[in-house]
Every structure is written in C-alpha cells, then in structure tokens.
Backbone bond lengths (Angstrom), bond angles and torsions (degrees), N, CA, C in turn:
res aa  C-N    CA-C-N  psi(-1)  N-CA   C-N-CA  omega(-1)  CA-C   N-CA-C  phi
1 M - - - 1.452 - - 1.515 108.34 -
2 I 1.298 114.86 152.93 1.477 121.28 -179.86 1.506 111.80 -108.71
3 M 1.326 116.73 144.60 1.452 121.37 179.20 1.524 108.90 -68.35
4 K 1.376 115.15 133.83 1.467 120.31 -176.77 1.528 109.67 -64.11
5 N 1.355 118.00 -42.87 1.427 122.79 179.36 1.565 106.91 -93.04
6 M 1.335 116.43 100.42 1.484 118.62 -174.09 1.503 112.25 -68.92
7 D 1.338 119.71 -23.25 1.482 121.75 179.56 1.543 104.50 -77.61
8 L 1.296 114.81 146.23 1.463 120.25 177.06 1.507 109.61 -101.34
9 P 1.361 117.40 151.72 1.480 119.24 -178.85 1.516 111.54 -68.46
10 D 1.330 114.68 169.42 1.459 120.53 174.37 1.483 109.77 -64.91
11 D 1.319 118.30 148.43 1.467 124.67 -178.51 1.577 109.96 -63.40
12 G 1.279 115.83 128.59 1.471 122.89 172.50 1.536 114.42 80.22
13 V 1.348 118.64 7.85 1.458 121.40 -177.68 1.516 109.58 -93.15
14 Q 1.355 115.89 144.89 1.471 121.12 179.88 1.514 109.70 -67.74
15 V 1.373 115.77 131.46 1.446 124.04 179.96 1.490 109.79 -138.24
16 I 1.312 113.18 158.21 1.485 120.99 166.62 1.500 105.71 -106.44
17 F 1.337 116.83 128.03 1.460 119.77 -176.83 1.563 110.04 -131.00
18 T 1.348 114.21 148.35 1.496 120.13 -177.97 1.495 108.41 -124.14
19 D 1.335 116.54 133.49 1.436 119.64 -179.44 1.535 109.02 -85.66
20 H 1.356 116.04 177.27 1.488 120.81 -177.80 1.507 112.87 -67.94
21 H 1.346 120.43 -9.55 1.447 124.69 178.94 1.528 110.85 -96.52
22 G 1.380 116.62 0.81 1.401 120.53 177.66 1.551 115.46 88.68
23 V 1.293 117.26 5.29 1.508 121.50 179.45 1.537 107.93 -84.82
24 T 1.348 114.62 125.49 1.452 121.73 -177.96 1.494 108.25 -104.07
25 R 1.359 114.31 136.79 1.448 119.73 178.50 1.547 108.59 -137.33
26 Q 1.329 117.75 166.65 1.432 121.29 176.65 1.523 108.42 -119.28
27 G 1.293 116.97 139.54 1.484 119.97 -177.55 1.550 109.60 -175.45
28 V 1.302 115.66 -150.79 1.492 123.57 -179.81 1.469 109.03 -130.18
29 Y 1.339 115.17 149.62 1.492 122.72 172.61 1.514 108.15 -88.02
30 R 1.283 116.73 132.81 1.430 124.57 178.79 1.538 110.02 -115.69
31 R 1.366 115.61 100.17 1.453 117.40 -176.64 1.539 112.80 -60.91
32 S 1.319 117.21 -36.90 1.444 120.51 -178.89 1.509 114.52 -62.72
33 L 1.352 115.29 -24.77 1.460 121.50 179.97 1.527 112.94 -103.58
34 N 1.341 114.55 -3.74 1.534 119.38 -177.56 1.527 111.38 54.88
35 G 1.292 114.98 47.44 1.493 117.42 -179.81 1.510 112.38 -171.65
36 F 1.318 113.38 -173.46 1.466 121.04 -173.55 1.538 108.18 -115.48
37 M 1.329 117.33 141.47 1.472 121.12 -177.65 1.540 108.38 -116.75
38 E 1.308 116.53 132.19 1.455 121.23 176.08 1.567 104.34 -103.01
39 P 1.373 118.00 123.95 1.484 120.17 -176.17 1.537 107.63 -69.87
40 L 1.329 112.61 154.97 1.463 122.48 178.00 1.528 111.44 -80.66
41 G 1.277 118.38 -30.34 1.451 123.73 -172.49 1.469 111.44 110.96
42 D 1.343 118.75 -127.00 1.463 122.20 -174.71 1.500 111.89 -92.21
43 E 1.289 119.74 12.16 1.485 123.56 -175.18 1.502 113.76 -85.08
44 G 1.317 119.25 -0.17 1.439 120.64 179.57 1.546 110.81 118.89
45 P 1.361 115.39 -158.94 1.454 118.61 -176.47 1.493 113.85 -63.60
46 E 1.338 116.63 166.15 1.455 121.34 -178.66 1.484 107.36 -62.89
47 D 1.352 113.71 145.17 1.493 121.29 -178.13 1.544 107.16 -112.24
48 S 1.380 113.66 140.00 1.443 115.50 179.57 1.512 114.18 -66.16
49 G 1.327 118.57 -8.78 1.472 123.14 174.37 1.487 112.71 -66.50
50 N 1.345 119.07 -17.66 1.458 124.75 178.62 1.516 110.86 -110.28
51 F 1.299 116.05 37.17 1.458 122.79 -177.04 1.551 107.10 -105.89
52 Y 1.342 116.64 136.32 1.429 123.77 -179.17 1.519 110.41 -128.11
53 P 1.342 120.28 108.16 1.444 123.34 179.58 1.543 113.81 -55.46
54 E 1.288 118.73 150.17 1.456 126.01 177.35 1.534 109.24 -47.45
55 A 1.332 116.76 -44.27 1.453 118.71 -173.61 1.534 113.55 -69.25
56 D 1.316 118.01 -16.12 1.458 122.77 176.28 1.561 114.99 -84.85
57 I 1.324 115.21 -7.32 1.465 119.02 -172.20 1.503 109.61 -104.67
58 A 1.314 115.27 128.09 1.464 124.16 -179.33 1.560 111.40 -82.23
59 E 1.328 117.17 -43.41 1.393 121.34 -177.74 1.522 109.74 -159.13
60 W 1.375 115.95 160.81 1.425 121.23 179.57 1.529 107.66 -148.99
61 E 1.325 115.29 165.03 1.466 120.72 173.82 1.569 105.34 -155.55
62 Y 1.335 112.22 152.75 1.470 118.69 175.90 1.506 109.60 -67.27
63 V 1.367 118.09 143.25 1.425 122.39 175.78 1.504 110.31 -67.11
64 E 1.341 117.67 -42.26 1.491 120.63 174.62 1.501 105.55 -112.16
65 P 1.355 116.31 137.16 1.451 119.24 -179.12 1.530 108.89 -61.10
66 R 1.345 115.04 141.35 1.432 123.50 176.23 1.497 111.68 -76.33
67 Q 1.325 117.28 132.97 1.408 120.49 -179.24 1.545 110.08 -82.70
68 N 1.320 114.94 151.79 1.396 122.28 174.80 1.509 105.91 -71.05
69 P 1.380 121.45 125.90 1.424 121.48 179.49 1.527 114.06 -57.63
70 A 1.305 117.31 -30.80 1.441 122.26 178.48 1.491 113.29 -68.13
71 S 1.310 118.15 -17.74 1.475 122.24 -176.01 1.545 108.82 -74.26
72 D 1.330 118.26 -12.14 1.510 120.22 179.32 1.491 110.63 -82.10
73 F 1.275 121.27 -6.93 1.449 121.61 -176.89 1.513 109.80 -97.75
74 M 1.369 113.54 141.16 1.450 116.86 -179.71 1.570 103.73 -126.72
75 V 1.304 113.98 135.47 1.447 119.29 176.41 1.492 108.26 -104.32
76 I 1.372 114.07 125.70 1.485 121.41 -179.90 1.472 108.74 -113.96
77 F 1.346 117.58 125.32 1.471 120.39 179.45 1.502 109.56 -103.15
C-alpha cells in the first residue's frame, strides 16, 4: 500500500500517524530512520520497539497546524 500523503513530515516534529490497519498513534517522524517513533512515556529514551517504517504508514498529519512562513511578516505603513 502507498501512503496517501506522499510528502513526509519535518524531522522530529510531533505527528499523528495511521498504519494500513487503521491504528492511529502519536509520535515523531525520524528522517534518519525513515520511519515514525511512538514515545514510551516516562520510561526513558525512545525504544525501537515503537518504531513504524514509512512503508507501514497510510497517512499522517501534524499535531499542530503548520503556520504559513509569510504570516510572520508585518507590513507597517
């Protein structure tokens, strides 16, 4: 199966991702690993047991909407 959103998220940014079985999780995209990581919580550093390769993910979205970079500019007359 192919990911619906062909663009990948920014590296290390919080996302919500859904696998091809319809299971939705929240985590971060790791470009260096070519996949998504779901954090363990308070148990310490991220564990590879919660790693999901890009090929296993059907769709994803940013947790917080990305702002338009142009929206940071203000024109004062």
